[in-house]
N, C-alpha and C positions, 0 to 999 in steps of 0.2 A: 839709445835712440838711433844711433848710427847703425847699430846692428839690425834693428828692425827695418830701417830704410834700405840697407843693402840686401836683406833677405827678400824684400818686396821687389827690388830691381831684378834680382836673380830669377825669381819666380816668373816675373813678366818676360824676361829675356828667353827663358826656356819655353814658355808657353807660346810666345810669338814665333820662335824659331821652329817649333814643332808644327804649327798650322800649315805652312806651305808644303811641308813634306807629306802631310796627311791628305791634302787635296790634290788629286791627280788631274791632269788636263782633260782626260776623257770623261770625268764625272759629269761635267756640264752637258756634254753631248748625250750621255746615257740618260740623264734626267729629261732632256727634251724628247728623246725617243720614247721613253715611258709615257710622257704626257701625251704625245701624239697617239700612242696605242690606246690610252685611256679615252681620249676624245673620240677615236674611231669606234671603240666599244660602246660608249654612251650614245653616239650618233646612231649606231645600229639599233640599240635598245629603243631609242626615241622613235625611230622609223617603224619598228615592229608595233610599238604602242599606238602610234597614229593609225596604222593599218588595222589593228584590232578594233579601235573605236569607230573607224569608218565603216567596217563590216557590221558592227553592232547597230549603228545608225541606219544602215541600209536595211537590216532585218526589221528594225522598228518601223520603217516606212511601209514595209510590206504587210505589217500586222493590221488586221481589221479589228476594230474595237468590239468589245463584247456588247451584244445587243440587249438593251433593256426595254424591249417592246415599245419602240417609238410610235408605231402605228396603232397599237392596241391600248392607248391611254384610257379611253372611255370604257372599254370592255373589261379591263383588268383591275378594276378598283379593289375588289375583294381578294384578288389573287396576289401572292407575294412573288417577288422576283427570284430568279436563280442567281447564285453567286458565280462570278467567272471561274472557270475550272482551276486556274492557278491558286485560287483561294481555298480550295477544298482541304488542303493540308493544314490549315490553321485551326480547324475544329476537331473535336472528338467525333468518332463515328456515330454515336448515339444521339447527338444533339439535334433537336428539331428546329429550334429558333436560333438563328445565327445573326447576331448584331455586329455591325461595324460602325464606328464613329470616325467620320472623315474630317480632316483638318482643312478648313477653307483656305485656299491660296497656297497650300503646300501638298501637292499630290504624292510626295515621297513619304508621308507619315500617315498612319491610321491606327486606331485603337480597335482591338478585337475583344469581344466579351467572352471570356473563358472561365469556367468554373466559378462564377460569381464575382469576377473582378475584370477590370479593363487592362489589357496588355498592349503596350506600344509595339507596333511592327514597322520597321523601316522597309520601304519599297525602293529598290535600286534599278529595277528593270524598266526601261522607258515604255515598253509595251503595256506593262501593268499600270503605269501611271495614266495611260490613255483610258484604260478601263475605269480607274478611280475618278477621273474627270467626268466620265459619262454617268457615274453613279450619283453625282450631285443632282441630277434631274429626277431621281426617285423620291417618292414622298418620305417625309420624316416620320419615324416610328418612335413611340415612347419606350425607352429602355426600362428593364426591371430595376436597374440601379443607375443613378445619375452618372454620366460620363465624367472623366476627370476635368477639373477646371484648369485651363491653360491660358486664360485670358481671351479666348475666342469661343464663340458658340459652335460646338461641333455638330456636324450634320449626321445624325444617327439613322442608319438604314437597316431594315430587317430583311434577311434573305431566308428563303425556304430551305 
């Protein structure tokens, strides 16, 4: 037992004796300098990100929404609306009937009818969200297949 106690004391003595020799006085200053450089780097990154989003919002304010024939409501009853140009990439080139199911209250999500099924599309561009908000004024069209049930009544629109 005495041997175990002495070996523990010796190990502790060597360990504690080695600690001050390993830690140099300039280590603390070097760590602070690195922290300062890290803060400077992340501050620059944050500045660039704020600038990017500011420019993006400025572009969004310049954007004019897609016109869904506001003044021709009485004359265009039988005529279908054209989809905004940014939506053209969602469908195949041969499709004639283009259905979109809009989620009320959430202009960042919409379901597109492709090849007999509904596909969720996320919309991140604020200019496109303006167009989707305007599409809620279009009349509801009966889709060939019921849209997905997400707990809300989706607003289904048919584009030419």
